[in-house]
N, CA, C and O of each residue as an XYZ file, in Angstrom:
344
protein
N     -60.154    -82.382   -201.272
C     -61.639    -81.842   -201.667
C     -61.505    -79.850   -202.045
O     -60.832    -79.221   -201.228
N     -61.853    -79.410   -202.687
C     -62.298    -77.951   -203.406
C     -62.536    -77.136   -202.747
O     -63.624    -77.290   -202.193
N     -61.897    -76.041   -202.437
C     -62.109    -75.210   -201.549
C     -63.832    -74.657   -201.503
O     -64.150    -74.017   -202.505
N     -64.487    -74.770   -200.878
C     -65.729    -74.063   -200.532
C     -66.079    -72.606   -201.103
O     -65.544    -71.777   -200.367
N     -66.814    -71.968   -202.193
C     -67.243    -70.850   -201.866
C     -68.373    -70.152   -201.186
O     -69.566    -70.431   -201.058
N     -67.583    -69.099   -200.765
C     -68.083    -68.266   -199.813
C     -69.509    -67.785   -200.043
O     -70.238    -67.770   -199.051
N     -69.940    -67.443   -201.051
C     -70.975    -66.762   -201.593
C     -71.355    -67.402   -203.306
O     -70.800    -67.072   -204.354
N     -72.445    -68.370   -203.112
C     -72.428    -69.301   -203.891
C     -72.934    -68.898   -205.188
O     -72.450    -69.601   -206.075
N     -73.744    -68.006   -205.616
C     -74.304    -67.233   -206.677
C     -73.695    -65.793   -207.255
O     -73.442    -64.696   -206.756
N     -73.628    -66.199   -208.152
C     -73.163    -64.888   -208.897
C     -74.398    -64.275   -209.593
O     -74.745    -64.886   -210.604
N     -75.394    -62.808   -209.142
C     -76.525    -62.876   -209.208
C     -75.915    -61.556   -210.306
O     -74.878    -60.953   -210.027
N     -76.746    -61.238   -211.577
C     -76.558    -60.363   -212.294
C     -78.164    -59.569   -212.891
O     -79.059    -60.268   -213.366
N     -78.270    -58.325   -212.781
C     -79.502    -58.202   -213.457
C     -79.773    -56.602   -213.991
O     -78.799    -55.855   -213.896
N     -80.632    -56.213   -214.369
C     -80.911    -54.855   -215.003
C     -82.244    -54.372   -214.532
O     -83.359    -54.884   -214.637
N     -81.819    -53.182   -213.950
C     -83.397    -52.518   -213.704
C     -83.714    -51.416   -214.434
O     -82.882    -50.604   -214.837
N     -84.610    -51.370   -214.576
C     -85.078    -50.102   -215.793
C     -86.183    -49.338   -214.690
O     -87.294    -49.751   -214.358
N     -85.615    -48.331   -214.335
C     -86.794    -47.717   -213.352
C     -86.653    -46.261   -213.545
O     -86.378    -45.795   -214.651
N     -86.861    -45.417   -212.334
C     -87.094    -43.475   -212.521
C     -86.356    -43.315   -211.107
O     -86.538    -43.890   -210.034
N     -85.367    -42.219   -211.548
C     -84.402    -41.699   -210.336
C     -83.732    -42.614   -209.756
O     -83.964    -42.620   -208.548
N     -82.888    -43.514   -210.135
C     -81.948    -44.286   -209.653
C     -81.177    -44.005   -208.957
O     -80.626    -43.132   -209.627
N     -80.476    -44.064   -207.779
C     -79.370    -43.359   -207.386
C     -78.230    -44.595   -207.029
O     -78.506    -45.521   -206.266
N     -77.014    -44.460   -207.656
C     -75.879    -45.706   -207.805
C     -75.965    -45.775   -206.587
O     -76.493    -46.716   -205.994
N     -75.322    -44.525   -205.914
C     -74.781    -45.008   -204.440
C     -76.073    -45.206   -203.160
O     -75.895    -45.643   -202.023
N     -76.881    -44.912   -203.541
C     -78.106    -45.341   -202.558
C     -78.288    -46.552   -202.917
O     -78.511    -47.240   -201.921
N     -78.304    -47.284   -204.092
C     -78.186    -48.831   -204.406
C     -76.972    -49.561   -203.500
O     -76.997    -50.353   -202.558
N     -76.010    -48.970   -204.175
C     -74.615    -49.616   -203.151
C     -75.068    -49.760   -201.522
O     -75.174    -50.700   -200.734
N     -75.265    -48.368   -201.469
C     -75.505    -48.673   -199.786
C     -76.427    -49.449   -199.106
O     -76.220    -49.739   -197.928
N     -77.476    -49.846   -199.726
C     -78.618    -50.673   -199.327
C     -78.114    -52.055   -199.326
O     -78.382    -52.832   -198.410
N     -77.272    -52.424   -200.500
C     -76.273    -53.492   -200.962
C     -75.664    -54.215   -199.234
O     -75.746    -55.198   -198.497
N     -75.050    -52.840   -199.374
C     -74.122    -53.055   -197.799
C     -74.574    -53.055   -196.714
O     -73.950    -53.612   -195.811
N     -75.557    -52.553   -196.518
C     -76.412    -52.295   -195.335
C     -76.892    -53.646   -195.377
O     -76.853    -54.135   -194.248
N     -77.321    -54.420   -196.228
C     -78.514    -55.294   -195.635
C     -78.349    -56.451   -196.507
O     -79.116    -57.404   -196.372
N     -77.586    -56.464   -197.238
C     -76.734    -58.368   -197.794
C     -75.707    -58.563   -197.337
O     -74.843    -57.840   -196.842
N     -75.834    -59.864   -197.558
C     -74.068    -60.383   -197.082
C     -73.736    -61.125   -198.336
O     -74.375    -62.049   -198.839
N     -72.661    -60.585   -198.748
C     -72.333    -60.731   -200.334
C     -70.723    -60.322   -200.365
O     -70.110    -60.002   -199.347
N     -70.073    -60.387   -201.831
C     -69.158    -59.746   -202.094
C     -68.959    -59.403   -203.596
O     -69.878    -59.859   -204.276
N     -68.142    -58.817   -204.212
C     -68.070    -58.538   -205.451
C     -69.314    -57.603   -205.987
O     -70.213    -57.943   -206.757
N     -69.150    -56.597   -205.491
C     -70.891    -55.916   -205.391
C     -70.358    -54.668   -206.798
O     -69.342    -53.976   -206.877
N     -71.199    -54.765   -207.469
C     -71.129    -53.606   -208.699
C     -72.502    -53.121   -208.795
O     -73.511    -53.826   -208.816
N     -72.430    -51.567   -208.863
C     -73.574    -50.961   -209.201
C     -73.257    -49.944   -210.186
O     -72.506    -49.077   -209.739
N     -73.555    -49.819   -211.212
C     -73.956    -49.002   -212.199
C     -74.872    -48.455   -212.651
O     -75.681    -49.226   -213.167
N     -75.199    -47.103   -212.702
C     -76.420    -46.835   -213.092
C     -76.560    -45.551   -213.423
O     -75.896    -44.754   -212.762
N     -77.386    -45.052   -214.443
C     -77.886    -43.642   -214.642
C     -79.395    -43.197   -214.145
O     -79.882    -44.050   -213.403
N     -80.219    -42.095   -214.376
C     -81.446    -42.369   -213.455
C     -82.382    -43.077   -214.102
O     -83.519    -43.100   -213.631
N     -82.118    -43.688   -215.136
C     -83.316    -44.930   -215.683
C     -82.855    -46.228   -215.553
O     -83.722    -47.065   -215.303
N     -81.400    -46.714   -215.687
C     -80.907    -47.928   -215.679
C     -80.140    -48.223   -214.795
O     -79.332    -47.342   -214.502
N     -80.076    -49.342   -214.134
C     -78.767    -49.591   -213.095
C     -78.573    -51.179   -213.428
O     -79.501    -51.988   -213.425
N     -77.332    -51.459   -213.688
C     -76.822    -52.940   -213.598
C     -76.532    -53.044   -212.710
O     -76.015    -52.044   -212.213
N     -76.639    -54.368   -211.797
C     -76.045    -55.317   -210.614
C     -75.403    -56.263   -210.888
O     -75.789    -57.233   -211.539
N     -74.314    -56.083   -210.406
C     -73.772    -57.608   -210.230
C     -73.127    -57.850   -208.696
O     -72.484    -57.055   -208.010
N     -73.470    -59.026   -208.447
C     -73.274    -59.538   -206.901
C     -73.020    -60.741   -206.621
O     -73.663    -61.511   -207.334
N     -72.025    -61.479   -205.524
C     -71.904    -62.492   -204.887
C     -72.723    -62.621   -203.520
O     -72.626    -61.805   -202.603
N     -73.570    -63.792   -203.503
C     -74.272    -64.006   -202.601
C     -74.669    -65.387   -202.122
O     -74.126    -66.269   -202.788
N     -75.385    -65.783   -201.251
C     -76.062    -67.158   -200.868
C     -77.667    -66.627   -200.981
O     -78.215    -67.690   -200.690
N     -78.297    -66.086   -201.114
C     -79.700    -65.424   -201.148
C     -79.708    -64.566   -202.341
O     -79.212    -63.473   -202.066
N     -80.106    -64.661   -203.622
C     -80.174    -64.114   -204.649
C     -81.754    -63.733   -204.604
O     -82.194    -62.759   -205.215
N     -82.474    -64.503   -203.904
C     -83.950    -64.106   -204.021
C     -84.629    -62.736   -203.196
O     -85.713    -62.161   -203.294
N     -83.182    -62.488   -202.175
C     -83.261    -61.005   -201.369
C     -82.845    -60.134   -202.230
O     -83.315    -59.024   -201.983
N     -82.089    -60.159   -203.238
C     -81.356    -59.248   -204.208
C     -82.607    -58.862   -205.206
O     -82.899    -57.703   -205.499
N     -83.287    -60.019   -205.671
C     -84.018    -59.887   -206.537
C     -85.454    -58.975   -205.665
O     -85.686    -57.797   -205.936
N     -86.026    -59.515   -204.957
C     -86.763    -58.633   -204.383
C     -86.473    -57.271   -204.281
O     -87.108    -56.565   -205.065
N     -85.835    -56.808   -203.670
C     -85.255    -55.488   -203.414
C     -85.172    -54.979   -204.812
O     -85.606    -53.828   -204.855
N     -84.715    -55.480   -206.129
C     -84.056    -54.375   -207.227
C     -85.661    -54.384   -207.637
O     -86.043    -53.333   -208.152
N     -86.815    -55.596   -207.455
C     -87.853    -55.409   -207.902
C     -88.393    -53.846   -207.404
O     -88.651    -52.891   -208.136
N     -88.460    -53.915   -206.110
C     -88.962    -52.423   -205.744
C     -88.438    -51.007   -206.245
O     -88.926    -49.896   -206.038
N     -87.406    -51.333   -206.900
C     -86.805    -50.063   -207.781
C     -87.336    -50.029   -208.862
O     -87.299    -48.925   -209.404
N     -87.874    -50.899   -209.451
C     -88.326    -50.717   -211.287
C     -88.625    -52.466   -211.661
O     -88.687    -53.492   -210.983
N     -88.764    -52.123   -213.150
C     -88.692    -53.609   -213.764
C     -87.289    -54.299   -213.692
O     -86.333    -53.627   -214.079
N     -87.098    -55.376   -213.308
C     -86.034    -56.133   -213.203
C     -85.793    -57.108   -214.563
O     -86.910    -57.463   -214.939
N     -85.194    -57.428   -215.063
C     -84.720    -58.115   -216.475
C     -83.294    -58.908   -216.904
O     -82.556    -58.995   -215.923
N     -82.827    -59.397   -217.896
C     -81.772    -59.801   -217.823
C     -81.278    -60.448   -216.793
O     -80.053    -60.473   -216.675
N     -81.903    -60.948   -216.063
C     -81.399    -61.508   -214.879
C     -80.766    -62.880   -215.160
O     -81.231    -63.735   -215.913
N     -79.431    -62.976   -214.310
C     -79.202    -64.149   -214.392
C     -78.500    -64.627   -213.063
O     -77.781    -63.864   -212.417
N     -78.716    -65.772   -212.736
C     -78.101    -66.066   -211.195
C     -77.548    -67.634   -211.733
O     -78.197    -68.498   -212.323
N     -76.208    -67.651   -211.327
C     -75.299    -68.449   -211.671
C     -74.689    -69.452   -210.492
O     -74.242    -68.859   -209.511
N     -74.633    -70.605   -210.479
C     -74.336    -71.261   -208.974
C     -72.994    -71.534   -209.206
O     -72.776    -72.603   -209.777
N     -72.009    -70.823   -208.902
C     -70.236    -70.897   -208.775
C     -69.918    -72.303   -207.856
O     -69.095    -73.185   -208.104
N     -70.434    -72.244   -207.229
C     -69.923    -74.045   -206.614
C     -69.993    -75.111   -207.726
O     -69.110    -75.940   -207.947
N     -71.083    -74.993   -208.356
C     -71.793    -76.237   -209.765
C     -70.173    -75.950   -210.520
O     -69.287    -76.799   -210.626
N     -70.106    -74.427   -211.014
C     -69.218    -74.579   -212.241
C     -68.236    -74.812   -211.611
O     -67.742    -75.783   -212.185
N     -67.448    -74.478   -210.561
C     -66.496    -74.952   -210.179
C     -65.728    -76.500   -209.608
O     -64.648    -76.999   -209.291
N     -67.242    -76.791   -209.768
C     -66.829    -78.525   -210.165
C     -67.386    -79.161   -211.422
O     -67.961    -80.232   -211.615
N     -66.987    -78.030   -212.321
C     -67.614    -78.580   -213.646
C     -68.907    -78.880   -214.061
O     -69.262    -79.683   -214.924
N     -69.470    -78.263   -213.466
C     -71.140    -78.828   -213.715
C     -71.458    -77.386   -214.565
O     -70.925    -76.280   -214.652
N     -72.743    -78.118   -215.183
C     -73.675    -76.520   -215.569
C     -74.381    -75.720   -214.583
O     -75.119    -76.437   -213.907
N     -74.421    -74.540   -214.267
C     -74.744    -73.535   -213.535
C     -75.984    -73.354   -213.339
O     -76.368    -72.411   -212.647
């Protein structure tokens, strides 16, 4: 049997907002979500998020509070590891 993936969903999105704070977003993730491979790149108006988690809907809910979210991709890495479409 293949190794299980600890965090199943590769969650990526962009946020169009105002006064976005890269450090504050990063800190919120680490304090409130369980996952790994967190990447937050932001200027004041746009943020890119990349995160592996088992609860992508919580990430989307939070990010929506920061602005308009778009280019949302949630890929099931467990399905991908089994050669299935994610």
